[in-house]
N, C-alpha and C positions, 0 to 999 in steps of 0.2 A: 541553474542548469535548468535545460529543460528537459522534461521524457514526451513524450506519447507513448500510449498502449504500442507494443509491437507488431508488423505485419501477421493473421491468420490470428492473433489473440483477441476475444470475446466476455465481456459478460456483464451475468442482469445481476439486478438487485433483490435480494430473497426475503427486508421489511429488520435484518439482525443480523446485515451484511451485504453480503458481495461470494460472487460462486461468475472463478478466471476458466475461460475455455482454451485451450492451445487450438485450434483445430487441425493445425496438423499430427501431432501427436496422440491426441484425444483427452490428453492430460488436463484434470479436472485440479484446480485449489480454492477452499475452502476461506470468508475472512474475515474473520471473525464484524463488529457494527469497528471494530478502531484498528480493524487493517484497514476495512472499506475505506473507513472518512483516510486516513494513508496515504493509503492511491492518492482518494481521488482530490484529494489537498497536490497531490504528487500532478494529478494530468493537470489540474486546473494552472500548473505555477509556482503558488507556494513553491517556498526553499525548504528540504527537509528541515530547517535551525525555527524557523515560523510555525511548527506542524508541530514539532520540537514545544516548543512553549503554550502552543497554544491546547497542546495536550496535558502536559506540567501545569492549568491552569480550572484544567477543567478533571482533572486527577490527580489536584496536591500528595492527599496520599504513597501513587509511587513516581512524588515527582524523583527519586531517585535514581531512580531506573530508566526511567522515559525512556529516556539519548539512547541506551545499550538497545531497549526494545527495538524503537523505531531502526537500527544501524540493524542490530541481525532480519526485523524482515523487508529494510530496499534491500540488500543481502540473497535474502532468498527472491526479491522479484528480475534478483536480473538475474540467479544460481537458472530460475526456472525460461528465461526467455522475456519473461512479463512488460519486461519496456523496456525503451530506447530511444538515446541521448540523444 
């Protein structure tokens, strides 16, 4: 499944993450480096499973919780209206 950034959403790289702005509501979302990696990966066409595998490789000490964390992050993106399918 492919995603795009929802209309009215803009973002900027902060060097150690990302800040998203919903231009309609004025709501800001701040992502750490890992959250930004997930969002950028999704926007680049990677699947959630591909991102989970990559994060498990990058963070083996957290491999048991990566899938749940990415799932919650994706749910928060959808709830905040960040992504469009």
